[in-house]
C-alpha positions in Angstrom: 151.5 201.2 -9.7 152.9 204.4 -8.3 155.5 204.4 -5.5 155.8 206.9 -2.7 158.8 207.1 -0.4 157.8 208.1 3.2 160.7 209.6 5.3 159.8 210.2 8.9 161.5 209.2 12.2 158.1 208.9 13.9 156.8 205.3 13.4 153.2 206.2 14.1 153.2 208.7 11.3 154.6 206.3 8.8 152.2 203.6 9.9 149.1 205.8 9.4 150.3 207.2 6.1 151.4 203.9 4.8 148.0 202.4 5.6 146.2 205.2 3.8 148.4 205.2 0.7 148.4 201.4 0.3 144.6 201.5 0.5 144.6 204.0 -2.3 146.6 201.5 -4.4 150.1 203.0 -3.9 153.3 201.1 -3.3 154.9 202.6 -0.2 158.6 202.5 0.9 159.5 203.9 4.3 162.8 205.2 5.8 163.6 206.9 9.1 165.9 209.8 8.1 167.0 212.0 5.3 170.1 210.1 4.4 168.2 206.9 3.9 165.6 208.8 1.9 168.2 210.3 -0.4 169.8 206.8 -1.0 166.4 205.2 -1.6 165.3 208.0 -4.0 168.5 207.5 -6.1 168.2 203.7 -6.1 164.4 203.3 -6.6 163.3 206.6 -8.1 159.8 206.8 -6.5 157.1 208.9 -8.0 156.9 211.1 -4.9 158.7 211.6 -1.6 156.7 212.6 1.5 159.2 213.7 4.1 159.3 215.2 7.6 161.3 218.4 8.0 163.0 217.4 11.2 164.8 214.1 11.1 168.1 212.7 12.4 171.3 212.6 10.3 169.9 214.7 7.3 166.8 216.8 7.6 164.1 216.8 5.0 164.9 220.3 3.6 168.6 219.4 3.1 167.6 216.1 1.6 165.3 217.9 -0.8 168.1 220.3 -1.8 170.4 217.4 -2.6 167.7 215.7 -4.7 167.8 218.5 -7.2 171.5 218.4 -7.5 171.5 214.9 -8.8 170.3 214.4 -12.4 168.6 211.1 -11.4 166.3 212.7 -8.9 166.3 216.3 -10.1 162.6 216.2 -11.1 161.3 214.1 -8.1 158.5 216.0 -6.3 158.5 216.3 -2.6 155.7 217.0 0.0 157.2 218.2 3.3 155.6 217.7 6.7 156.5 220.5 9.2 155.9 221.6 12.7 153.0 224.0 12.9 153.9 227.5 11.9 157.2 226.5 10.3 157.5 228.1 6.9 160.1 228.0 4.2 160.8 231.2 2.2 160.2 231.3 -1.6 164.0 231.4 -2.1 164.4 228.3 0.1 161.6 226.5 -1.8 163.2 227.5 -5.2 166.2 225.3 -4.2 164.0 222.2 -4.0 161.2 220.4 -5.7 159.0 220.8 -2.6 155.4 221.1 -4.0 153.5 221.4 -0.7 154.1 222.0 3.0 151.7 220.4 5.4 151.8 221.4 9.1 151.6 218.7 11.8 149.2 217.7 13.2 147.4 217.0 9.9 144.7 214.7 8.7 145.6 211.8 6.5 142.8 213.1 4.2 144.7 216.4 3.7 147.8 214.6 2.8 145.9 212.4 0.3 144.5 215.5 -1.3 148.1 216.9 -1.7 149.4 213.6 -3.1 146.6 213.7 -5.7 147.4 217.3 -6.4 151.0 216.3 -7.2 150.5 212.9 -8.8 147.0 213.1 -10.2 144.2 210.7 -9.2 145.2 207.5 -7.4 143.5 204.1 -7.6 141.0 205.4 -5.0 140.2 201.9 -3.7 140.0 203.8 -0.5 141.0 207.4 -0.2 138.3 207.4 2.6 139.9 204.5 4.5 138.8 204.0 8.0 142.3 204.2 9.5 143.2 206.6 12.3 143.0 209.9 10.5 145.4 212.2 12.3 149.1 212.2 12.4 150.2 214.1 15.5 153.6 215.3 16.8 155.3 218.5 16.2 158.5 217.8 14.2 
């Protein structure tokens, strides 16, 4: 079973995404900031990290940069959730393993599509789950 680490300080976002990912047959770990995400990534080595850009203590971009500096997490792919209109330059992205940027608000379906783009097909027990389908907020 694949494991995805969700890093977001907004509980409703992690709740919706956890529900969708678990329904698709994925093991989900959640943390509330980039420092916790970095520690969990090193300890558990998930298959993918889905992180918010703006978080307390250590933001998602800085956490992503630190992942590539550690040989244990150097290849770990990241999907980053951003405020609408926030972009990272190609030179910034080159410092990380960020494979996709998704602007908030977004649909859980869009995220599931990106997860499958990065990891390949999931269990698909329910990639059409009937959970609330939009994660709001502008962080």
